[in-house]
N, C-alpha and C positions, 0 to 999 in steps of 0.2 A: 682538488677537483680532477686533476690528471690521474692521480693514483686511484681515485674512485672509478674513473672510466676504465682504467686498466684492470682493476680488480673485478669489476662487474663483467667485463668481457671474458675473464678467465674463470669466473665462478667463485670468486673469493669475496662474498658479500657480507660476511659476519663482522660487524663493527667491534673493534677492540680499542684500547686506549693508545692511540697513536699509530694504529695500523689496522688492516683488514685481513681476514683469513678465510680459508675454505679451499676444498679440493686439494689439500696438501701444499697450499701456497700461503705465503705471508707477503702482503703488499704494504709498504710504508712509503714515506715521502720526506723530502727535504723542503724547508720553507726558505728558498733561496740558499745563501751560503750559511751553513751551520758552523763552519770553521772559517776563521779569518786569520790573516797575518797578524801576529802579536804586535802590540804597540812598542814604541822605542824604549819605554821605561822598563819593559820586561827583560831587556838585554843588560841594562846597567841602571842602577838607581839614579845616577847623575843625569841620565837622559830624560828624567821626568820633568826637569826644568829646561827651558829653551835657552841655550847659550851658544853664542857664535863660536866660541873656542872649542866646543865639542863636535863641530861639524868637520867633515861629513861623517854620518853614521852609516857604517858599511858592515852589516852582519856577516860573519864568516860561516856560522851555522844558523839557519833560519828557524824561527820559532812560530808556533801557531797557537791559537786560543779559541775557545768556543765563542761564537758570536753572541753578544749580550742579548738576553731575552729569548734565546732559542735553545737554552740548555736542556729543557725537558724533552724536546723532540730528538735532540742528539743522544740523550741517554736511552731513549726508546730504541733508536737505531743500533746503538752499541750493544744493547742487550739482545736484540734480534740477530745481529751478526754473529754473536757468540753462543747462540742457542745450539745445544747438542743435536737437535733434530734438523738443523739447517745445514745442508750439504753443499749448496752452491748459491751464488748471488747473481742477480741480473741488474745491471745498471740501466734504468729506464729514464734517466734525467734527459733534459732537452738534447736533441740531436745537434750538438755544436760544441765549440770550445769551452764555453762557460759551464754548460751542463756536465761536461766531462770533469772539469775541475771540482765542481760541487760534490760529485760522487767520490772522486779519488781522495779529496780531503777527508771525508768521513771514513772511507775504507782504510786509508793509511793511518789516520789518527786513532782509529779504533783498534789498530793492530791486527786487523783481519787478514788471514792468509788463505781463505777458502777460494776456490776457483770462481771467476766471475765472467759473465758474458755481457755483451752490449746489445741492447734493444735500440735500433736506429729507425725511428719512424717520424713522420711529420704530420700525420693525421690522427685524430682521436676517434675516428670511426671504428666500430667494433671489428669490422672485417680487416681493417688496416692493422689493428692491434694484434689480432690473431695471426695474421700473415707475418707480422714482425717477429712474434714469438716462435713461429715455425722456421724463421731464418735468422736466429740469433748469431751474432759474430763473436769471435774470440775477443774478450775484453782487452787483452794485452796488445792486440793489433792497433789499438788507439793510443798507445803510449806516447807517440810523437805529438798527437793532439793535446794530450795532457801536459806534456813538457812545454808546448807553446803557450798554453794557458797559464802555467806556473810562471813562465818567463814574463808574461804580461803582468801578472800579479806582483811579481818582485819589482819589475820596472816601475809600476805605479807606486809601490811603497817607497822605493829609493828616491824617486823624483818628488813625490808628494811630501815625504817626511823632511828631506834635506832642503829642498827649494822653499817650502813653506816656512820652515824655521829660519832659513837664511834671510829671506826678504822681510819676515816679521821682525827679526832682530835688527836688521839694517834700518828699517823705517819706523820701529817703535809701535807697531800695531799689527794685528793679525791679518796677514795677506795670504790667502789660500792659493797655492800653485799646484797644478796637476798636469800630468802627462798629456791628457786630452783637452781638459777644460781651458788651459791657458792658451795654447795655440788657437783654439776655437774662438776664444774671447778676442785674441789679436785680430783674427779675420773679421770679426764683427765690428770692432772699433775702426779698423782700416776702412771698411765699407761705409760706416757711419760718417767718418771724416771726409771721405770722397764725396758723399752726398751733401754734407753741410758746407763744404768749401767749393762746390761746383761753380765754375765760371763759364759763362756763355762764350763760345768762340765761333767765328765765321767758318763755314765750310762750303765746299764747292762740289758740284756734280759735273762730270764730263759726259756729254752726250754726243754720239757720233751718228750721222745720218749716212 
């Protein structure tokens, strides 16, 4: 829907398979993450089984893979990025860390080397889209934002894969552990325990005349 808003604002209204075109432009989209961090088994066959003695799993060179179910749209984008009539690319993903990562994963994994710009807008109004395209930023100026997103993704993988396998092996059942979900769950259980174990206590007010 975002891509359609952008395409209509720029006059690219002709519907194609996986993209829109018109006025010398091609507008396509990602459906969330089209590229994900590869699972542990892709690094070594033995990691396909969860075993305590294989931990920790610490990749020296990171691998990536198409997100299951999204291969078709990824193929569309790769084809568009390598079309001979495409001279430059504009990253119009969400204006934020995760949007930056979604685009860079596709751009990098497609092996694209064409120059790219960054559309940074927070409104889907036609006037805002047009203004954004008249003020495109150099895509490489957002490299640090991309690196921070990549760092977050790797941290999630390292903690999720290793801690989940560790506790699952120790306790003999699947126990999902995550960088964000587990501390959040701890906060919820602490609060729940405080409520359920609440004890009334006398308290006093001091009033001065």
